[in-house]
C-alpha positions in Angstrom: 92.6 -53.2 -39.6 94.3 -51.0 -37.1 93.6 -47.9 -39.3 90.0 -49.0 -39.6 89.7 -49.4 -35.8 91.3 -46.0 -35.2 88.8 -44.4 -37.7 85.9 -46.0 -36.0 87.1 -44.8 -32.6 87.6 -41.3 -33.8 84.1 -41.2 -35.2 82.6 -42.5 -32.0 84.5 -39.9 -29.9 83.4 -37.1 -32.3 79.7 -38.1 -32.1 79.9 -38.4 -28.3 81.4 -34.8 -28.0 78.8 -33.4 -30.4 76.0 -35.1 -28.4 77.3 -33.6 -25.1 77.5 -30.2 -26.5 73.9 -30.4 -27.8 72.7 -31.6 -24.4 74.5 -28.7 -22.6 73.1 -26.2 -25.1 69.6 -27.5 -24.8 69.8 -27.5 -21.0 71.1 -23.9 -21.0 68.2 -22.9 -23.3 65.7 -24.6 -21.0 67.1 -22.8 -17.9 67.0 -19.5 -19.6 63.4 -20.0 -20.7 62.4 -21.0 -17.2 63.9 -17.9 -15.7 62.3 -15.6 -18.2 58.8 -17.0 -17.6 58.8 -16.1 -13.8 56.3 -13.3 -13.4 56.5 -10.4 -11.0 53.6 -8.9 -9.1 53.7 -5.1 -9.4 51.7 -2.7 -7.2 50.8 0.6 -9.0 49.1 3.7 -7.6 46.7 4.1 -10.5 45.4 0.5 -9.9 44.8 1.2 -6.2 41.7 2.7 -4.4 41.2 3.7 -0.8 37.6 3.8 0.4 36.1 4.5 3.8 32.7 4.3 5.6 32.1 6.6 8.5 28.9 6.5 10.7 26.4 9.0 12.0 23.3 9.1 14.2 22.7 6.6 17.0 21.3 4.3 14.3 24.8 4.2 12.9 24.0 5.2 9.3 27.0 4.7 7.0 28.4 7.5 5.0 30.8 6.4 2.3 33.7 8.2 0.7 37.1 7.6 -0.9 40.5 9.2 -1.4 40.9 9.6 -5.2 44.7 9.8 -4.9 47.2 7.5 -3.2 51.0 7.9 -3.7 53.8 5.4 -3.5 56.7 4.1 -5.6 55.9 1.2 -7.8 56.9 -2.0 -6.0 57.2 -5.6 -7.3 57.8 -9.0 -5.9 57.7 -12.7 -6.9 54.6 -13.1 -4.8 51.7 -10.8 -3.7 53.2 -10.8 -0.2 56.6 -9.6 -1.5 55.0 -6.9 -3.6 53.0 -5.5 -0.7 55.4 -5.9 2.2 57.1 -2.7 3.3 55.1 -0.6 0.9 55.2 3.0 2.0 52.2 5.1 1.1 50.8 8.7 1.4 47.3 9.9 0.9 46.6 13.6 0.2 43.7 14.7 2.4 42.7 17.1 -0.5 41.7 14.1 -2.6 38.8 13.2 -0.3 35.6 12.7 -2.2 32.1 11.6 -0.8 30.0 12.2 -3.9 27.8 14.7 -2.0 25.3 16.4 -4.2 25.4 19.6 -2.1 29.2 19.9 -2.3 29.4 20.8 1.3 30.2 17.5 3.1 33.7 17.2 1.6 34.6 20.8 2.7 33.3 20.1 6.3 35.3 16.9 6.6 38.5 18.6 5.3 38.2 21.7 7.4 36.4 20.6 10.6 37.9 17.1 10.9 41.3 17.0 9.2 41.7 20.7 9.7 41.5 20.2 13.5 44.4 17.8 13.4 48.2 18.0 13.3 49.8 17.4 9.9 46.6 18.0 8.1 47.8 17.5 4.5 48.6 13.8 4.5 47.8 10.4 5.9 50.9 8.2 5.5 52.2 4.8 6.5 53.7 1.5 5.6 52.0 -1.8 4.8 53.5 -4.9 6.5 52.6 -8.2 5.0 54.1 -11.2 6.8 52.9 -14.8 6.9 49.5 -14.1 5.5 48.8 -11.3 8.0 48.6 -7.6 7.1 49.2 -4.6 9.4 49.2 -1.0 8.2 51.3 1.3 10.2 49.3 4.5 9.8 50.4 8.0 10.7 47.6 10.6 11.2 47.3 13.6 13.6 50.9 13.1 14.5 50.3 9.6 15.8 51.5 6.3 14.3 49.4 3.3 15.2 49.0 -0.2 13.9 45.8 -1.0 11.9 45.3 -4.8 11.5 43.8 -5.7 8.1 42.1 -8.7 6.6 43.5 -9.7 3.2 41.6 -11.3 0.3 43.4 -12.3 -3.0 41.3 -13.4 -5.9 42.5 -14.5 -9.4 46.0 -14.3 -7.8 46.3 -10.6 -8.6 43.3 -8.7 -7.2 43.9 -7.8 -3.5 41.4 -6.3 -1.0 42.5 -5.1 2.4 39.8 -4.3 5.0 40.0 -3.0 8.6 38.4 -0.8 11.1 40.1 2.4 12.4 39.2 3.5 15.9 39.9 7.3 15.9 40.6 7.3 19.6 43.9 5.4 18.9 45.0 8.3 16.8 43.9 10.9 19.4 41.4 12.3 16.9 38.4 12.5 19.2 38.6 16.3 19.4 38.7 16.4 15.6 35.7 14.1 15.6 33.8 16.4 18.0 34.6 19.3 15.8 33.1 17.5 12.8 30.0 16.5 14.7 29.5 20.1 15.8 29.8 21.3 12.1 27.3 18.6 11.0 25.1 18.6 14.1 21.8 18.8 12.4 22.7 16.2 9.7 24.0 13.8 12.3 20.9 14.0 14.5 18.6 10.9 14.3 15.0 10.3 15.1 15.8 10.3 18.8 17.1 13.9 18.7 20.7 12.9 19.5 23.5 14.1 17.3 26.3 11.5 17.0 29.4 10.8 14.9 30.9 7.4 15.6 34.7 7.0 16.3 35.1 3.8 14.2 35.7 4.1 10.5 35.7 1.1 8.1 38.6 1.1 5.6 38.9 -0.8 2.3 41.9 -0.8 0.1 41.8 -2.5 -3.3 44.6 -3.0 -5.8 45.4 -5.1 -8.9 48.8 -6.6 -8.9 49.9 -6.2 -12.5 52.4 -8.5 -14.2 55.9 -7.1 -14.9 
């Protein structure tokens, strides 16, 4: 009887240890699976566009354009906020494009506006995204100023940032006057006044890809 009882005790202990090992193994597998399914949000230059709308005449007629190239290192995060926060960028002025059929507008903006500034090759800065608010620290004409931006995120991955740049804050009014002089006739409205406005609407769009 004693031998039988010992055998039964041994079997019970063996089954208990085997069960514990299986539970630990399954738990470890579940944890590994959970970690591996966490997706990162990745900002990539080729998925990013920078568009602007400037204004002419006293009727404030919009003139749209874009920069076809934006440069930054790929950055990722567990959330869109992490992916965008502290993202350094630079925009080559040479990539400016306004889809002008005469092919003269782009040259005038590059030479008469940006050409009248300091550091004419690049617009650069850093995006700060904290607690749902976005500010772009933009450097242009040798000046670094904060540009508050509204943020919209759709489908969890498509991000649109919009804001309005006042050129006076970047001490770019002389450059603006230079552009207005170069485009005087084209910026003259029905009232005979030539005007180029100092506020420029900015729109940045990007798609946060999954890593």
